[in-house]
PyMOL Python script that loads the backbone (N, CA, C, O; Angstrom):
from pymol import cmd

cmd.read_pdbstr("""\
ATOM      1  N   MET A   1      25.056  82.857 -16.920  1.00  0.00           N
ATOM      2  CA  MET A   1      24.511  81.531 -16.781  1.00  0.00           C
ATOM      3  C   MET A   1      25.491  80.491 -17.319  1.00  0.00           C
ATOM      4  O   MET A   1      25.584  79.392 -16.771  1.00  0.00           O
ATOM      5  N   LEU A   2      26.208  80.815 -18.363  1.00  0.00           N
ATOM      6  CA  LEU A   2      27.180  79.893 -18.929  1.00  0.00           C
ATOM      7  C   LEU A   2      28.281  79.569 -17.931  1.00  0.00           C
ATOM      8  O   LEU A   2      28.743  78.430 -17.856  1.00  0.00           O
ATOM      9  N   GLU A   3      28.703  80.577 -17.158  1.00  0.00           N
ATOM     10  CA  GLU A   3      29.760  80.361 -16.179  1.00  0.00           C
ATOM     11  C   GLU A   3      29.340  79.346 -15.124  1.00  0.00           C
ATOM     12  O   GLU A   3      30.131  78.479 -14.750  1.00  0.00           O
ATOM     13  N   ILE A   4      28.115  79.442 -14.644  1.00  0.00           N
ATOM     14  CA  ILE A   4      27.624  78.507 -13.631  1.00  0.00           C
ATOM     15  C   ILE A   4      27.543  77.102 -14.212  1.00  0.00           C
ATOM     16  O   ILE A   4      27.896  76.132 -13.542  1.00  0.00           O
ATOM     17  N   ASP A   5      27.086  76.987 -15.441  1.00  0.00           N
ATOM     18  CA  ASP A   5      27.023  75.683 -16.103  1.00  0.00           C
ATOM     19  C   ASP A   5      28.414  75.066 -16.211  1.00  0.00           C
ATOM     20  O   ASP A   5      28.581  73.868 -15.983  1.00  0.00           O
ATOM     21  N   LEU A   6      29.401  75.868 -16.554  1.00  0.00           N
ATOM     22  CA  LEU A   6      30.773  75.373 -16.651  1.00  0.00           C
ATOM     23  C   LEU A   6      31.310  74.927 -15.291  1.00  0.00           C
ATOM     24  O   LEU A   6      32.006  73.917 -15.196  1.00  0.00           O
ATOM     25  N   ILE A   7      30.986  75.678 -14.244  1.00  0.00           N
ATOM     26  CA  ILE A   7      31.433  75.317 -12.897  1.00  0.00           C
ATOM     27  C   ILE A   7      30.822  73.985 -12.475  1.00  0.00           C
ATOM     28  O   ILE A   7      31.536  73.104 -11.995  1.00  0.00           O
ATOM     29  N   PHE A   8      29.509  73.827 -12.647  1.00  0.00           N
ATOM     30  CA  PHE A   8      28.868  72.573 -12.261  1.00  0.00           C
ATOM     31  C   PHE A   8      29.400  71.396 -13.075  1.00  0.00           C
ATOM     32  O   PHE A   8      29.556  70.297 -12.542  1.00  0.00           O
ATOM     33  N   ASN A   9      29.675  71.611 -14.342  1.00  0.00           N
ATOM     34  CA  ASN A   9      30.247  70.535 -15.165  1.00  0.00           C
ATOM     35  C   ASN A   9      31.652  70.172 -14.708  1.00  0.00           C
ATOM     36  O   ASN A   9      32.014  68.995 -14.719  1.00  0.00           O
ATOM     37  N   ALA A  10      32.448  71.150 -14.309  1.00  0.00           N
ATOM     38  CA  ALA A  10      33.801  70.878 -13.812  1.00  0.00           C
ATOM     39  C   ALA A  10      33.748  70.107 -12.496  1.00  0.00           C
ATOM     40  O   ALA A  10      34.543  69.190 -12.284  1.00  0.00           O
ATOM     41  N   VAL A  11      32.827  70.467 -11.618  1.00  0.00           N
ATOM     42  CA  VAL A  11      32.671  69.726 -10.358  1.00  0.00           C
ATOM     43  C   VAL A  11      32.218  68.293 -10.646  1.00  0.00           C
ATOM     44  O   VAL A  11      32.722  67.353 -10.031  1.00  0.00           O
ATOM     45  N   ALA A  12      31.292  68.119 -11.555  1.00  0.00           N
ATOM     46  CA  ALA A  12      30.812  66.779 -11.904  1.00  0.00           C
ATOM     47  C   ALA A  12      31.930  65.929 -12.494  1.00  0.00           C
ATOM     48  O   ALA A  12      31.991  64.728 -12.228  1.00  0.00           O
ATOM     49  N   ASP A  13      32.813  66.525 -13.289  1.00  0.00           N
ATOM     50  CA  ASP A  13      33.946  65.785 -13.852  1.00  0.00           C
ATOM     51  C   ASP A  13      34.945  65.396 -12.767  1.00  0.00           C
ATOM     52  O   ASP A  13      35.504  64.299 -12.800  1.00  0.00           O
ATOM     53  N   ALA A  14      35.170  66.287 -11.808  1.00  0.00           N
ATOM     54  CA  ALA A  14      36.150  66.031 -10.748  1.00  0.00           C
ATOM     55  C   ALA A  14      35.617  65.053  -9.699  1.00  0.00           C
ATOM     56  O   ALA A  14      36.394  64.337  -9.067  1.00  0.00           O
ATOM     57  N   MET A  15      34.307  65.021  -9.514  1.00  0.00           N
ATOM     58  CA  MET A  15      33.693  64.160  -8.493  1.00  0.00           C
ATOM     59  C   MET A  15      32.540  63.383  -9.128  1.00  0.00           C
ATOM     60  O   MET A  15      31.380  63.737  -8.916  1.00  0.00           O
ATOM     61  N   PRO A  16      32.830  62.330  -9.906  1.00  0.00           N
ATOM     62  CA  PRO A  16      31.781  61.637 -10.664  1.00  0.00           C
ATOM     63  C   PRO A  16      30.768  60.893  -9.796  1.00  0.00           C
ATOM     64  O   PRO A  16      29.711  60.511 -10.299  1.00  0.00           O
ATOM     65  N   GLY A  17      31.054  60.672  -8.505  1.00  0.00           N
ATOM     66  CA  GLY A  17      30.136  59.933  -7.649  1.00  0.00           C
ATOM     67  C   GLY A  17      29.066  60.783  -6.986  1.00  0.00           C
ATOM     68  O   GLY A  17      28.313  60.272  -6.157  1.00  0.00           O
ATOM     69  N   LEU A  18      28.974  62.068  -7.323  1.00  0.00           N
ATOM     70  CA  LEU A  18      27.971  62.934  -6.707  1.00  0.00           C
ATOM     71  C   LEU A  18      26.580  62.576  -7.191  1.00  0.00           C
ATOM     72  O   LEU A  18      26.365  62.299  -8.372  1.00  0.00           O
ATOM     73  N   GLU A  19      25.640  62.585  -6.258  1.00  0.00           N
ATOM     74  CA  GLU A  19      24.242  62.407  -6.642  1.00  0.00           C
ATOM     75  C   GLU A  19      23.378  63.374  -5.849  1.00  0.00           C
ATOM     76  O   GLU A  19      23.683  63.697  -4.701  1.00  0.00           O
ATOM     77  N   LEU A  20      22.322  63.823  -6.454  1.00  0.00           N
ATOM     78  CA  LEU A  20      21.412  64.794  -5.861  1.00  0.00           C
ATOM     79  C   LEU A  20      20.635  64.141  -4.731  1.00  0.00           C
ATOM     80  O   LEU A  20      20.083  63.055  -4.907  1.00  0.00           O
ATOM     81  N   VAL A  21      20.585  64.791  -3.564  1.00  0.00           N
ATOM     82  CA  VAL A  21      19.869  64.266  -2.401  1.00  0.00           C
ATOM     83  C   VAL A  21      18.419  64.740  -2.410  1.00  0.00           C
ATOM     84  O   VAL A  21      17.504  63.968  -2.125  1.00  0.00           O
ATOM     85  N   GLU A  22      18.219  65.994  -2.734  1.00  0.00           N
ATOM     86  CA  GLU A  22      16.872  66.564  -2.783  1.00  0.00           C
ATOM     87  C   GLU A  22      16.845  67.684  -3.804  1.00  0.00           C
ATOM     88  O   GLU A  22      17.890  68.114  -4.293  1.00  0.00           O
ATOM     89  N   ASP A  23      15.657  68.154  -4.123  1.00  0.00           N
ATOM     90  CA  ASP A  23      15.532  69.250  -5.079  1.00  0.00           C
ATOM     91  C   ASP A  23      16.239  70.492  -4.544  1.00  0.00           C
ATOM     92  O   ASP A  23      16.249  70.726  -3.336  1.00  0.00           O
ATOM     93  N   PRO A  24      16.829  71.286  -5.433  1.00  0.00           N
ATOM     94  CA  PRO A  24      17.519  72.490  -4.980  1.00  0.00           C
ATOM     95  C   PRO A  24      16.551  73.502  -4.378  1.00  0.00           C
ATOM     96  O   PRO A  24      15.419  73.647  -4.841  1.00  0.00           O
ATOM     97  N   ARG A  25      17.014  74.205  -3.333  1.00  0.00           N
ATOM     98  CA  ARG A  25      16.247  75.318  -2.772  1.00  0.00           C
ATOM     99  C   ARG A  25      16.598  76.555  -3.574  1.00  0.00           C
ATOM    100  O   ARG A  25      17.771  76.837  -3.819  1.00  0.00           O
ATOM    101  N   ARG A  26      15.577  77.290  -3.981  1.00  0.00           N
ATOM    102  CA  ARG A  26      15.772  78.471  -4.806  1.00  0.00           C
ATOM    103  C   ARG A  26      15.857  79.723  -3.946  1.00  0.00           C
ATOM    104  O   ARG A  26      15.202  79.822  -2.908  1.00  0.00           O
ATOM    105  N   LEU A  27      16.664  80.669  -4.383  1.00  0.00           N
ATOM    106  CA  LEU A  27      16.746  81.980  -3.763  1.00  0.00           C
ATOM    107  C   LEU A  27      15.739  82.869  -4.476  1.00  0.00           C
ATOM    108  O   LEU A  27      15.873  83.143  -5.669  1.00  0.00           O
ATOM    109  N   ARG A  28      14.751  83.309  -3.754  1.00  0.00           N
ATOM    110  CA  ARG A  28      13.706  84.150  -4.346  1.00  0.00           C
ATOM    111  C   ARG A  28      13.952  85.596  -3.959  1.00  0.00           C
ATOM    112  O   ARG A  28      13.973  85.946  -2.778  1.00  0.00           O
ATOM    113  N   SER A  29      14.134  86.410  -4.947  1.00  0.00           N
ATOM    114  CA  SER A  29      14.398  87.823  -4.725  1.00  0.00           C
ATOM    115  C   SER A  29      13.871  88.591  -5.930  1.00  0.00           C
ATOM    116  O   SER A  29      13.658  88.016  -6.997  1.00  0.00           O
ATOM    117  N   ALA A  30      13.665  89.866  -5.756  1.00  0.00           N
ATOM    118  CA  ALA A  30      13.230  90.698  -6.875  1.00  0.00           C
ATOM    119  C   ALA A  30      14.344  90.835  -7.916  1.00  0.00           C
ATOM    120  O   ALA A  30      14.069  91.081  -9.091  1.00  0.00           O
ATOM    121  N   TRP A  31      15.601  90.677  -7.488  1.00  0.00           N
ATOM    122  CA  TRP A  31      16.725  90.881  -8.397  1.00  0.00           C
ATOM    123  C   TRP A  31      17.399  89.584  -8.811  1.00  0.00           C
ATOM    124  O   TRP A  31      17.908  89.469  -9.925  1.00  0.00           O
ATOM    125  N   ILE A  32      17.399  88.599  -7.903  1.00  0.00           N
ATOM    126  CA  ILE A  32      18.151  87.372  -8.161  1.00  0.00           C
ATOM    127  C   ILE A  32      17.214  86.175  -8.050  1.00  0.00           C
ATOM    128  O   ILE A  32      16.442  86.070  -7.096  1.00  0.00           O
ATOM    129  N   ASN A  33      17.283  85.286  -9.013  1.00  0.00           N
ATOM    130  CA  ASN A  33      16.562  84.023  -8.942  1.00  0.00           C
ATOM    131  C   ASN A  33      17.588  82.930  -9.209  1.00  0.00           C
ATOM    132  O   ASN A  33      17.896  82.628 -10.362  1.00  0.00           O
ATOM    133  N   GLY A  34      18.111  82.343  -8.150  1.00  0.00           N
ATOM    134  CA  GLY A  34      19.153  81.348  -8.308  1.00  0.00           C
ATOM    135  C   GLY A  34      19.027  80.236  -7.299  1.00  0.00           C
ATOM    136  O   GLY A  34      18.042  80.156  -6.564  1.00  0.00           O
ATOM    137  N   VAL A  35      20.023  79.382  -7.264  1.00  0.00           N
ATOM    138  CA  VAL A  35      20.050  78.256  -6.338  1.00  0.00           C
ATOM    139  C   VAL A  35      20.628  78.726  -5.009  1.00  0.00           C
ATOM    140  O   VAL A  35      21.723  79.285  -4.967  1.00  0.00           O
ATOM    141  N   LYS A  36      19.899  78.500  -3.935  1.00  0.00           N
ATOM    142  CA  LYS A  36      20.358  78.862  -2.599  1.00  0.00           C
ATOM    143  C   LYS A  36      21.086  77.692  -1.959  1.00  0.00           C
ATOM    144  O   LYS A  36      22.097  77.882  -1.283  1.00  0.00           O
ATOM    145  N   GLU A  37      20.576  76.485  -2.169  1.00  0.00           N
ATOM    146  CA  GLU A  37      21.176  75.296  -1.575  1.00  0.00           C
ATOM    147  C   GLU A  37      20.968  74.113  -2.513  1.00  0.00           C
ATOM    148  O   GLU A  37      19.871  73.898  -3.029  1.00  0.00           O
ATOM    149  N   LEU A  38      22.033  73.355  -2.725  1.00  0.00           N
ATOM    150  CA  LEU A  38      21.979  72.184  -3.590  1.00  0.00           C
ATOM    151  C   LEU A  38      22.650  71.043  -2.826  1.00  0.00           C
ATOM    152  O   LEU A  38      23.877  70.951  -2.783  1.00  0.00           O
ATOM    153  N   ARG A  39      21.844  70.189  -2.231  1.00  0.00           N
ATOM    154  CA  ARG A  39      22.352  69.107  -1.389  1.00  0.00           C
ATOM    155  C   ARG A  39      22.701  67.894  -2.247  1.00  0.00           C
ATOM    156  O   ARG A  39      21.877  67.400  -3.017  1.00  0.00           O
ATOM    157  N   VAL A  40      23.931  67.427  -2.100  1.00  0.00           N
ATOM    158  CA  VAL A  40      24.412  66.251  -2.819  1.00  0.00           C
ATOM    159  C   VAL A  40      25.143  65.326  -1.848  1.00  0.00           C
ATOM    160  O   VAL A  40      25.513  65.728  -0.745  1.00  0.00           O
ATOM    161  N   ARG A  41      25.340  64.094  -2.273  1.00  0.00           N
ATOM    162  CA  ARG A  41      26.155  63.164  -1.491  1.00  0.00           C
ATOM    163  C   ARG A  41      27.138  62.506  -2.450  1.00  0.00           C
ATOM    164  O   ARG A  41      26.885  62.380  -3.649  1.00  0.00           O
ATOM    165  N   SER A  42      28.252  62.098  -1.889  1.00  0.00           N
ATOM    166  CA  SER A  42      29.311  61.458  -2.672  1.00  0.00           C
ATOM    167  C   SER A  42      29.361  59.987  -2.333  1.00  0.00           C
ATOM    168  O   SER A  42      29.251  59.597  -1.170  1.00  0.00           O
ATOM    169  N   GLN A  43      29.526  59.176  -3.357  1.00  0.00           N
ATOM    170  CA  GLN A  43      29.609  57.723  -3.136  1.00  0.00           C
ATOM    171  C   GLN A  43      31.022  57.251  -3.211  1.00  0.00           C
ATOM    172  O   GLN A  43      31.284  56.058  -3.051  1.00  0.00           O
TER     173      GLN A  43
END
""", "prot")
cmd.dss("prot")
cmd.show_as("cartoon", "prot")
cmd.util.cbc("prot")
cmd.orient("prot")
């Protein structure tokens, strides 16, 4: 989980104009519970 947090923080630092378009779609599985799609737009 820490690795994903670091990746998202690095993307946010590199592209400060990103904003969330809609709530993230979750991947529902017996083994994995994660983000399937995260829609953003750049200003």
